[in-house]
C-alpha positions as CSV (number, residue, x, y, z in Angstrom):
1,M,40.8,-36.7,-60.8
2,M,43.3,-34.4,-62.4
3,W,40.8,-33.4,-65.1
4,Y,38.3,-32.7,-62.4
5,G,40.7,-30.3,-60.7
6,I,41.5,-28.6,-64.0
7,G,37.9,-28.2,-64.8
8,F,37.1,-26.7,-61.4
9,L,40.0,-24.3,-61.8
10,A,38.8,-23.3,-65.2
11,L,35.3,-22.7,-63.7
12,V,36.7,-20.5,-61.0
13,I,38.8,-18.4,-63.4
14,S,35.9,-18.0,-65.9
15,T,33.5,-16.9,-63.1
16,F,36.1,-14.4,-61.8
17,V,36.6,-13.0,-65.3
18,L,32.9,-12.8,-66.0
19,T,32.3,-11.1,-62.7
20,R,35.0,-8.5,-63.3
21,F,33.6,-7.8,-66.8
22,T,30.1,-7.5,-65.4
23,V,31.2,-5.0,-62.7
24,F,33.3,-3.1,-65.4
25,A,30.2,-2.8,-67.6
26,F,28.0,-1.8,-64.6
27,N,30.5,0.9,-63.5
28,S,30.7,2.4,-67.0
29,G,29.2,5.9,-67.0
30,R,28.7,5.9,-63.3
31,A,30.4,8.6,-61.2
32,E,33.3,7.3,-59.1
33,I,32.5,9.8,-56.4
34,R,29.1,10.8,-55.2
35,S,28.4,13.7,-52.8
36,F,26.4,13.5,-49.6
37,P,23.4,15.9,-49.9
38,E,23.6,19.2,-48.0
39,S,22.7,18.3,-44.4
40,F,23.8,18.6,-40.9
41,F,24.8,15.0,-41.2
42,R,27.1,15.5,-44.2
43,P,30.5,14.1,-43.2
44,S,32.8,17.0,-42.1
45,G,35.7,15.3,-40.4
46,E,34.2,15.6,-36.9
47,R,33.1,12.4,-35.3
48,L,29.6,13.2,-34.0
49,I,28.5,11.9,-30.6
50,F,25.0,10.5,-30.5
51,A,23.3,10.1,-27.1
52,H,21.8,6.6,-27.6
53,R,18.1,6.8,-26.4
54,G,19.2,10.1,-24.7
55,L,21.0,8.1,-22.1
56,T,23.5,9.5,-19.6
57,R,24.4,8.2,-16.2
58,N,21.5,8.1,-13.7
59,T,18.8,9.0,-16.3
60,V,15.8,7.1,-17.6
61,E,16.1,6.3,-21.3
62,N,14.0,8.1,-23.9
63,T,12.6,10.7,-21.5
64,L,12.6,14.5,-21.9
65,S,14.8,14.8,-18.8
66,S,17.4,12.3,-20.2
67,F,17.5,14.1,-23.5
68,Q,18.1,17.4,-21.7
69,A,20.8,15.9,-19.5
70,S,22.6,14.7,-22.7
71,L,22.4,18.1,-24.3
72,D,23.7,19.7,-21.2
73,L,26.8,17.5,-21.6
74,G,27.3,18.8,-25.1
75,V,26.3,15.9,-27.3
76,D,25.9,16.5,-31.0
77,V,22.8,14.4,-31.8
78,L,19.9,12.9,-29.8
79,E,19.1,9.3,-30.9
80,T,15.7,7.9,-30.1
81,D,13.0,5.4,-31.1
82,V,9.4,5.8,-32.0
83,Q,6.2,3.7,-32.1
84,L,2.5,4.4,-32.7
85,T,-0.2,4.0,-30.1
86,S,-3.5,2.4,-30.9
87,D,-5.1,5.8,-31.5
88,G,-2.4,6.9,-33.9
89,V,0.0,9.0,-31.8
90,V,3.7,8.7,-32.2
91,V,5.5,8.2,-28.9
92,I,9.1,7.7,-27.9
93,F,9.8,4.2,-26.8
94,H,12.3,1.4,-27.7
95,D,11.1,-2.1,-26.6
96,D,8.6,-4.4,-28.2
97,T,6.7,-4.6,-24.9
98,L,6.4,-2.5,-21.7
99,E,7.8,-5.2,-19.5
100,R,11.3,-3.9,-18.8
101,M,10.3,-0.2,-18.4
102,A,6.9,-0.3,-16.9
103,G,6.3,-3.9,-15.7
104,R,3.5,-4.5,-18.1
105,S,3.2,-7.2,-20.8
106,E,1.4,-5.0,-23.4
107,S,3.0,-3.3,-26.4
108,I,2.8,0.4,-27.3
109,P,0.6,-0.3,-30.4
110,A,-2.0,-2.1,-28.1
111,L,-2.6,1.0,-25.9
112,T,-4.0,4.4,-26.3
113,L,-1.9,7.5,-25.7
114,K,-3.8,8.2,-22.5
115,E,-3.0,4.6,-21.3
116,V,0.7,4.9,-22.3
117,Q,1.2,8.2,-20.6
118,S,-0.5,7.0,-17.4
119,L,2.3,4.5,-16.9
120,P,5.1,5.6,-14.5
121,I,8.6,4.6,-15.7
122,P,10.8,3.0,-14.8
123,A,8.8,0.2,-13.0
124,G,8.9,0.6,-9.2
125,C,10.1,4.2,-9.4
126,Q,9.9,6.8,-6.7
127,E,10.9,9.7,-8.9
128,C,8.9,8.7,-12.0
129,E,9.0,9.7,-15.6
130,R,6.5,9.3,-18.4
131,I,6.7,8.3,-22.0
132,P,6.7,11.4,-24.2
133,T,5.2,11.9,-27.6
134,L,7.4,12.7,-30.6
135,E,5.5,16.0,-30.9
136,E,6.5,16.9,-27.3
137,F,10.1,16.0,-28.0
138,L,10.3,18.1,-31.2
139,G,8.7,21.0,-29.4
140,R,11.1,20.8,-26.5
141,F,14.2,20.5,-28.7
142,P,13.4,22.3,-31.9
143,G,16.9,23.1,-33.0
144,T,18.6,19.9,-31.9
145,P,19.9,17.4,-34.5
146,V,18.0,14.1,-34.1
147,N,18.4,10.5,-35.2
148,I,15.0,8.6,-35.2
149,E,14.5,4.9,-35.5
150,L,11.1,3.5,-36.7
151,K,10.8,0.5,-34.4
152,N,8.4,-1.6,-36.4
153,E,7.1,-2.2,-40.0
154,S,4.0,0.1,-39.7
155,K,3.6,2.3,-42.7
156,E,1.2,4.5,-40.7
157,L,4.0,5.1,-38.3
158,A,6.3,6.1,-41.1
159,R,3.7,8.5,-42.6
160,E,2.9,10.2,-39.3
161,V,6.7,10.6,-38.4
162,A,7.1,12.2,-41.9
163,R,4.2,14.6,-41.2
164,L,5.6,15.6,-37.8
165,L,9.1,16.2,-39.3
166,A,7.9,18.2,-42.3
167,P,8.7,21.6,-40.7
168,R,12.3,20.5,-40.4
169,Q,12.6,19.0,-43.9
170,D,14.4,22.0,-45.4
171,R,16.9,22.1,-42.5
172,K,17.9,18.5,-43.0
173,D,18.9,18.1,-39.3
174,V,17.0,14.9,-38.8
175,I,18.0,11.4,-40.0
176,V,15.6,8.5,-39.9
177,G,16.3,4.8,-40.0
178,S,14.6,1.4,-39.5
179,A,15.5,-2.2,-39.7
180,H,12.1,-2.7,-41.4
181,K,12.1,-2.3,-45.2
182,E,8.4,-1.4,-45.5
183,A,8.6,1.3,-42.9
184,I,11.7,3.1,-44.2
185,Q,10.6,2.9,-47.8
186,E,7.3,4.5,-46.9
187,F,9.1,7.2,-45.0
188,R,11.2,7.9,-48.1
189,R,8.1,8.3,-50.2
190,Q,6.8,10.9,-47.8
191,S,10.0,12.9,-46.9
192,S,13.3,14.0,-48.4
193,L,15.1,13.9,-45.1
194,P,18.2,11.8,-44.9
195,T,17.8,8.1,-44.1
196,S,20.0,5.2,-43.0
197,A,20.1,1.8,-44.5
198,N,17.9,-1.1,-43.4
199,T,19.3,-4.5,-42.9
200,G,19.0,-5.7,-46.5
201,E,20.5,-2.4,-47.8
202,V,23.5,-2.9,-45.5
203,I,24.1,-6.3,-47.1
204,H,23.7,-4.7,-50.6
205,A,26.3,-2.0,-49.8
206,S,28.7,-4.6,-48.5
207,I,28.4,-6.6,-51.7
208,C,29.0,-3.5,-53.8
209,Y,32.1,-2.7,-51.8
210,L,33.5,-6.2,-52.2
211,L,32.9,-6.1,-55.9
212,E,34.1,-2.5,-56.3
213,A,30.8,-1.7,-57.9
214,R,29.7,1.9,-58.2
215,C,26.3,1.4,-56.7
216,E,23.8,4.1,-56.1
217,F,21.6,4.0,-52.9
218,D,18.4,5.4,-51.6
219,F,19.9,6.0,-48.2
220,Q,22.6,8.4,-47.0
221,A,24.0,6.6,-44.0
222,L,25.2,3.2,-42.8
223,Q,24.6,2.8,-39.1
224,L,26.3,-0.4,-38.0
225,P,27.2,-2.4,-34.9
226,F,31.0,-2.4,-34.2
227,R,32.5,-5.9,-34.3
228,P,36.3,-5.5,-34.3
229,G,36.9,-9.2,-35.0
230,S,34.4,-9.5,-37.8
231,V,35.3,-10.9,-41.2
232,L,33.1,-8.2,-42.7
233,P,35.0,-4.9,-43.4
234,A,31.9,-2.8,-42.7
235,L,31.4,-4.2,-39.2
236,R,35.1,-3.9,-38.1
237,A,35.3,-0.3,-39.4
238,D,38.0,-1.1,-42.0
239,A,39.6,2.1,-43.2
240,E,39.3,1.1,-46.9
241,F,35.6,0.4,-46.4
242,L,35.1,3.8,-44.8
243,E,36.9,5.5,-47.7
244,W,34.7,3.6,-50.2
245,A,31.5,4.6,-48.3
246,H,32.5,8.3,-48.4
247,R,33.2,8.1,-52.1
248,R,29.7,6.8,-52.5
249,G,28.3,9.7,-50.6
250,L,27.5,7.8,-47.4
251,R,28.3,8.6,-43.8
252,V,29.1,5.7,-41.4
253,D,28.1,5.6,-37.8
254,Y,28.6,2.8,-35.2
255,W,26.5,1.6,-32.2
256,T,26.3,1.1,-29.3
257,I,29.8,2.0,-28.2
258,N,30.2,1.9,-24.4
259,E,33.7,0.5,-24.0
260,E,36.5,3.0,-23.7
261,E,38.9,1.0,-25.9
262,D,36.2,0.8,-28.7
263,M,35.6,4.5,-28.4
264,K,39.3,5.2,-28.8
265,T,39.6,2.9,-31.7
266,L,36.7,4.5,-33.6
267,L,37.7,8.0,-32.8
268,G,41.0,7.3,-34.4
269,L,39.4,6.2,-37.6
270,P,37.5,8.2,-40.3
271,V,34.1,7.2,-38.9
272,D,31.4,9.9,-38.9
273,G,29.7,9.2,-35.5
274,I,29.4,6.9,-32.6
275,M,26.2,6.1,-30.6
276,T,26.7,5.6,-26.9
277,D,25.0,5.3,-23.6
278,I,28.0,7.1,-22.0
279,P,28.3,10.3,-23.9
280,S,30.3,12.1,-21.2
281,L,33.1,9.6,-21.8
282,A,32.9,9.8,-25.6
283,L,33.0,13.6,-25.5
284,K,36.0,13.5,-23.2
285,L,37.9,11.1,-25.5
286,R,37.0,13.0,-28.6
287,T,38.4,16.2,-27.1
288,A,41.6,14.3,-26.1
289,N,41.8,12.8,-29.6
290,A,41.6,16.1,-31.3
291,G,44.8,17.8,-32.4
292,P,46.2,19.8,-35.3
293,G,44.5,18.6,-38.5
294,A,42.2,16.3,-36.6
295,G,39.2,17.7,-38.4
296,N,40.7,16.9,-41.9
297,Q,41.1,13.1,-41.6
298,L,38.2,12.2,-43.8
């Protein structure tokens, strides 16, 4: 039994030494600090407020009127979601089906643009809205920074979004993300706009942090759920993790932050942005949090 314990300890020590040696070799010749590319989204010390789905109080998510209401409040970024209709038009919509918003069981990819835009939203409305196209959105808000999420794995969706965003490619005031590996990789092949990490890439980044490895990434942002009690430093917005991310040329944003205490916590940390359904509160708290030197905390 004693020899078993000694053998196990030796295995642990040798694995640790081998891991540290491997990381040392991996880091050799790699820059300790990488810069975020020139972009509106380059970390500047100011915590950007994203209007999640363009929501504010008493508005219908992902509609042109809700986005305008958010901008009227003074938000920094409009966050939205896109899908492709059956006839190949990119529209702004979040859910997998139309059940919640329009009382229909179909999905956006199953309907034509004409069918989609004939649906009044929300279901049972008296003052109704309609689902806009991405082209309409970009035409209505041509100078507004935007965060776009590709809602499914469609490569055709990724290509069409890249085409529509091409006029803004030089300005770099749009960031695109997706939980779907195939979609975001296709978008990156088509566009040089900044992107956020997909689920697998978030895991990869977390491992690199834990190993102190100088990894290089195809994405420029980590956009994460905020979990204060998590064992994962990335999800609890650990200050050392945020410092590491900035050294690797990454911005870090958190979603969806609707509780006042969570907003206060994050606004007091060197995070780069928060996504919220209550931007009026977030803006108020950011103003209250600002003080001498507040913009130099990163």
